N, CA, C and O atoms as a GROMACS GRO file, in nm:
protein
  264
    1UNK      N    1   3.335   0.413   0.575
    1UNK     CA    2   3.163   0.353   0.562
    1UNK      C    3   3.157   0.389   0.337
    1UNK      O    4   3.186   0.478   0.258
    2UNK      N    5   3.100   0.250   0.336
    2UNK     CA    6   3.063   0.260   0.223
    2UNK      C    7   2.971   0.393   0.138
    2UNK      O    8   2.917   0.481   0.204
    3UNK      N    9   2.967   0.390   0.017
    3UNK     CA   10   2.887   0.500  -0.035
    3UNK      C   11   2.861   0.455  -0.165
    3UNK      O   12   2.929   0.404  -0.254
    4UNK      N   13   2.707   0.499  -0.150
    4UNK     CA   14   2.671   0.481  -0.314
    4UNK      C   15   2.632   0.553  -0.368
    4UNK      O   16   2.563   0.625  -0.295
    5UNK      N   17   2.632   0.602  -0.523
    5UNK     CA   18   2.587   0.754  -0.605
    5UNK      C   19   2.447   0.718  -0.597
    5UNK      O   20   2.403   0.603  -0.601
    6UNK      N   21   2.375   0.834  -0.586
    6UNK     CA   22   2.198   0.856  -0.624
    6UNK      C   23   2.254   0.901  -0.728
    6UNK      O   24   2.363   0.953  -0.752
    7UNK      N   25   2.085   0.853  -0.837
    7UNK     CA   26   2.082   0.877  -0.896
    7UNK      C   27   2.018   1.058  -0.908
    7UNK      O   28   1.948   1.100  -0.816
    8UNK      N   29   2.048   1.145  -1.023
    8UNK     CA   30   2.052   1.272  -1.030
    8UNK      C   31   1.897   1.302  -0.985
    8UNK      O   32   1.820   1.239  -1.057
    9UNK      N   33   1.830   1.382  -0.884
    9UNK     CA   34   1.738   1.421  -0.826
    9UNK      C   35   1.722   1.327  -0.732
    9UNK      O   36   1.644   1.361  -0.644
   10UNK      N   37   1.756   1.245  -0.723
   10UNK     CA   38   1.723   1.134  -0.579
   10UNK      C   39   1.762   1.246  -0.484
   10UNK      O   40   1.854   1.329  -0.480
   11UNK      N   41   1.619   1.206  -0.385
   11UNK     CA   42   1.705   1.239  -0.240
   11UNK      C   43   1.808   1.176  -0.187
   11UNK      O   44   1.870   1.093  -0.255
   12UNK      N   45   1.833   1.196  -0.092
   12UNK     CA   46   1.950   1.136  -0.026
   12UNK      C   47   1.931   1.074   0.098
   12UNK      O   48   1.957   0.960   0.138
   13UNK      N   49   1.847   1.235   0.185
   13UNK     CA   50   1.778   1.280   0.293
   13UNK      C   51   1.710   1.169   0.354
   13UNK      O   52   1.645   1.096   0.279
   14UNK      N   53   1.712   1.144   0.479
   14UNK     CA   54   1.566   1.027   0.498
   14UNK      C   55   1.467   1.054   0.557
   14UNK      O   56   1.372   0.977   0.572
   15UNK      N   57   1.477   1.212   0.614
   15UNK     CA   58   1.358   1.323   0.593
   15UNK      C   59   1.330   1.283   0.499
   15UNK      O   60   1.276   1.172   0.504
   16UNK      N   61   1.350   1.348   0.361
   16UNK     CA   62   1.277   1.430   0.240
   16UNK      C   63   1.230   1.268   0.228
   16UNK      O   64   1.110   1.245   0.245
   17UNK      N   65   1.343   1.125   0.192
   17UNK     CA   66   1.211   1.008   0.163
   17UNK      C   67   1.084   0.989   0.194
   17UNK      O   68   0.976   0.972   0.137
   18UNK      N   69   1.147   1.002   0.351
   18UNK     CA   70   0.966   1.006   0.446
   18UNK      C   71   0.875   1.085   0.407
   18UNK      O   72   0.757   1.056   0.422
   19UNK      N   73   0.920   1.215   0.341
   19UNK     CA   74   0.855   1.307   0.363
   19UNK      C   75   0.757   1.254   0.221
   19UNK      O   76   0.640   1.279   0.190
   20UNK      N   77   0.827   1.198   0.175
   20UNK     CA   78   0.795   1.163  -0.010
   20UNK      C   79   0.691   1.071   0.027
   20UNK      O   80   0.586   1.086  -0.035
   21UNK      N   81   0.695   0.983   0.109
   21UNK     CA   82   0.616   0.841   0.095
   21UNK      C   83   0.509   0.897   0.106
   21UNK      O   84   0.487   1.012   0.146
   22UNK      N   85   0.420   0.798   0.062
   22UNK     CA   86   0.207   0.843   0.081
   22UNK      C   87   0.183   0.796   0.234
   22UNK      O   88   0.247   0.703   0.283
   23UNK      N   89   0.127   0.838   0.275
   23UNK     CA   90   0.041   0.809   0.394
   23UNK      C   91   0.019   0.653   0.397
   23UNK      O   92   0.012   0.616   0.280
   24UNK      N   93   0.006   0.552   0.480
   24UNK     CA   94  -0.047   0.443   0.521
   24UNK      C   95  -0.190   0.463   0.539
   24UNK      O   96  -0.214   0.505   0.653
   25UNK      N   97  -0.330   0.444   0.442
   25UNK     CA   98  -0.488   0.404   0.479
   25UNK      C   99  -0.526   0.301   0.637
   25UNK      O  100  -0.564   0.186   0.661
   26UNK      N  101  -0.488   0.434   0.723
   26UNK     CA  102  -0.622   0.328   0.795
   26UNK      C  103  -0.686   0.214   0.801
   26UNK      O  104  -0.793   0.221   0.740
   27UNK      N  105  -0.662   0.102   0.854
   27UNK     CA  106  -0.781  -0.013   0.789
   27UNK      C  107  -0.880  -0.016   0.886
   27UNK      O  108  -0.846  -0.026   1.004
   28UNK      N  109  -1.000  -0.008   0.854
   28UNK     CA  110  -1.060  -0.086   1.014
   28UNK      C  111  -1.084  -0.233   1.015
   28UNK      O  112  -1.158  -0.280   1.101
   29UNK      N  113  -1.031  -0.303   0.935
   29UNK     CA  114  -1.009  -0.444   0.935
   29UNK      C  115  -0.941  -0.524   1.005
   29UNK      O  116  -0.934  -0.646   0.989
   30UNK      N  117  -0.849  -0.408   1.148
   30UNK     CA  118  -0.686  -0.400   1.209
   30UNK      C  119  -0.808  -0.481   1.318
   30UNK      O  120  -0.924  -0.465   1.359
   31UNK      N  121  -0.676  -0.588   1.332
   31UNK     CA  122  -0.672  -0.662   1.456
   31UNK      C  123  -0.740  -0.781   1.464
   31UNK      O  124  -0.810  -0.826   1.374
   32UNK      N  125  -0.713  -0.853   1.616
   32UNK     CA  126  -0.831  -0.966   1.559
   32UNK      C  127  -0.865  -0.992   1.668
   32UNK      O  128  -0.913  -0.888   1.712
   33UNK      N  129  -0.874  -1.102   1.775
   33UNK     CA  130  -0.981  -1.126   1.867
   33UNK      C  131  -1.001  -0.988   2.001
   33UNK      O  132  -0.896  -0.926   2.020
   34UNK      N  133  -1.114  -0.945   2.082
   34UNK     CA  134  -1.129  -0.871   2.177
   34UNK      C  135  -1.011  -0.903   2.252
   34UNK      O  136  -0.923  -0.984   2.220
   35UNK      N  137  -1.018  -0.826   2.362
   35UNK     CA  138  -0.918  -0.843   2.479
   35UNK      C  139  -1.030  -0.914   2.541
   35UNK      O  140  -1.021  -0.970   2.650
   36UNK      N  141  -1.100  -0.911   2.493
   36UNK     CA  142  -1.210  -0.956   2.632
   36UNK      C  143  -1.253  -1.107   2.655
   36UNK      O  144  -1.342  -1.151   2.727
   37UNK      N  145  -1.146  -1.186   2.559
   37UNK     CA  146  -1.142  -1.279   2.558
   37UNK      C  147  -1.013  -1.300   2.664
   37UNK      O  148  -0.978  -1.416   2.646
   38UNK      N  149  -0.963  -1.265   2.724
   38UNK     CA  150  -0.883  -1.301   2.837
   38UNK      C  151  -0.874  -1.386   2.965
   38UNK      O  152  -0.789  -1.460   3.015
   39UNK      N  153  -1.024  -1.334   3.004
   39UNK     CA  154  -1.043  -1.479   3.131
   39UNK      C  155  -1.073  -1.613   2.995
   39UNK      O  156  -0.987  -1.700   3.014
   40UNK      N  157  -1.086  -1.619   2.977
   40UNK     CA  158  -1.084  -1.738   2.885
   40UNK      C  159  -1.003  -1.835   2.842
   40UNK      O  160  -1.030  -1.948   2.803
   41UNK      N  161  -0.847  -1.748   2.857
   41UNK     CA  162  -0.760  -1.788   2.840
   41UNK      C  163  -0.646  -1.907   2.968
   41UNK      O  164  -0.570  -1.856   3.051
   42UNK      N  165  -0.656  -2.000   2.958
   42UNK     CA  166  -0.610  -2.105   3.062
   42UNK      C  167  -0.460  -2.021   3.059
   42UNK      O  168  -0.391  -1.986   2.964
   43UNK      N  169  -0.440  -2.005   3.220
   43UNK     CA  170  -0.326  -1.962   3.287
   43UNK      C  171  -0.161  -2.023   3.291
   43UNK      O  172  -0.050  -1.971   3.305
   44UNK      N  173  -0.237  -2.227   3.261
   44UNK     CA  174  -0.071  -2.325   3.244
   44UNK      C  175  -0.065  -2.341   3.108
   44UNK      O  176   0.047  -2.348   3.056
   45UNK      N  177  -0.168  -2.348   3.038
   45UNK     CA  178  -0.134  -2.367   2.933
   45UNK      C  179  -0.160  -2.300   2.758
   45UNK      O  180  -0.134  -2.342   2.645
   46UNK      N  181  -0.238  -2.151   2.826
   46UNK     CA  182  -0.241  -2.106   2.754
   46UNK      C  183  -0.385  -2.111   2.647
   46UNK      O  184  -0.411  -2.007   2.586
   47UNK      N  185  -0.461  -2.215   2.631
   47UNK     CA  186  -0.500  -2.271   2.579
   47UNK      C  187  -0.657  -2.166   2.577
   47UNK      O  188  -0.693  -2.117   2.684
   48UNK      N  189  -0.741  -2.141   2.450
   48UNK     CA  190  -0.830  -2.060   2.485
   48UNK      C  191  -0.973  -2.136   2.504
   48UNK      O  192  -1.013  -2.221   2.424
   49UNK      N  193  -1.047  -2.094   2.620
   49UNK     CA  194  -1.142  -2.222   2.609
   49UNK      C  195  -1.250  -2.255   2.522
   49UNK      O  196  -1.216  -2.174   2.437
   50UNK      N  197  -1.371  -2.317   2.464
   50UNK     CA  198  -1.343  -2.295   2.358
   50UNK      C  199  -1.528  -2.239   2.373
   50UNK      O  200  -1.604  -2.234   2.277
   51UNK      N  201  -1.564  -2.203   2.512
   51UNK     CA  202  -1.677  -2.176   2.493
   51UNK      C  203  -1.698  -2.068   2.663
   51UNK      O  204  -1.642  -2.072   2.773
   52UNK      N  205  -1.795  -1.993   2.609
   52UNK     CA  206  -1.757  -1.906   2.741
   52UNK      C  207  -1.805  -1.940   2.923
   52UNK      O  208  -1.767  -1.901   3.033
   53UNK      N  209  -1.888  -2.018   2.879
   53UNK     CA  210  -1.886  -2.117   3.050
   53UNK      C  211  -1.819  -2.255   3.043
   53UNK      O  212  -1.852  -2.371   3.068
   54UNK      N  213  -1.705  -2.185   2.996
   54UNK     CA  214  -1.641  -2.344   3.014
   54UNK      C  215  -1.612  -2.299   3.172
   54UNK      O  216  -1.641  -2.182   3.195
   55UNK      N  217  -1.576  -2.351   3.248
   55UNK     CA  218  -1.489  -2.350   3.400
   55UNK      C  219  -1.366  -2.435   3.411
   55UNK      O  220  -1.296  -2.438   3.512
   56UNK      N  221  -1.349  -2.488   3.327
   56UNK     CA  222  -1.163  -2.564   3.316
   56UNK      C  223  -1.142  -2.542   3.212
   56UNK      O  224  -1.207  -2.475   3.131
   57UNK      N  225  -0.981  -2.636   3.194
   57UNK     CA  226  -0.890  -2.581   3.061
   57UNK      C  227  -0.954  -2.735   3.015
   57UNK      O  228  -0.985  -2.820   3.099
   58UNK      N  229  -0.967  -2.754   2.892
   58UNK     CA  230  -1.020  -2.833   2.782
   58UNK      C  231  -0.834  -2.944   2.762
   58UNK      O  232  -0.836  -3.058   2.716
   59UNK      N  233  -0.709  -2.879   2.803
   59UNK     CA  234  -0.621  -2.935   2.751
   59UNK      C  235  -0.541  -3.026   2.864
   59UNK      O  236  -0.498  -3.141   2.880
   60UNK      N  237  -0.551  -2.878   2.942
   60UNK     CA  238  -0.498  -2.969   3.109
   60UNK      C  239  -0.565  -2.956   3.261
   60UNK      O  240  -0.527  -2.979   3.376
   61UNK      N  241  -0.682  -2.909   3.202
   61UNK     CA  242  -0.763  -2.908   3.340
   61UNK      C  243  -0.745  -2.804   3.402
   61UNK      O  244  -0.852  -2.806   3.463
   62UNK      N  245  -0.708  -2.735   3.427
   62UNK     CA  246  -0.672  -2.601   3.491
   62UNK      C  247  -0.850  -2.561   3.523
   62UNK      O  248  -0.934  -2.581   3.435
   63UNK      N  249  -0.876  -2.519   3.624
   63UNK     CA  250  -0.970  -2.418   3.632
   63UNK      C  251  -0.913  -2.297   3.588
   63UNK      O  252  -0.798  -2.253   3.593
   64UNK      N  253  -1.063  -2.235   3.525
   64UNK     CA  254  -1.041  -2.120   3.459
   64UNK      C  255  -1.037  -1.964   3.524
   64UNK      O  256  -1.039  -1.991   3.644
   65UNK      N  257  -1.033  -1.853   3.518
   65UNK     CA  258  -1.088  -1.750   3.584
   65UNK      C  259  -1.213  -1.757   3.584
   65UNK      O  260  -1.256  -1.856   3.527
   66UNK      N  261  -1.302  -1.677   3.635
   66UNK     CA  262  -1.386  -1.588   3.620
   66UNK      C  263  -1.409  -1.453   3.567
   66UNK      O  264  -1.521  -1.401   3.576
   0.00000   0.00000   0.00000
């Protein structure tokens, strides 16, 4: 195993490093489209329907679930 010298005062234990790391601030803008769009995803090709009232996929013509 290769070892590397650590500068004086530098923590050598992973737990010590993680304890000194600042906590990430939660982001209120995380995520993407809501899960309620799942019914608009074509089961055959995966394309997202362009409108909420679409009855079939505009790419492959497969009927979309209701």
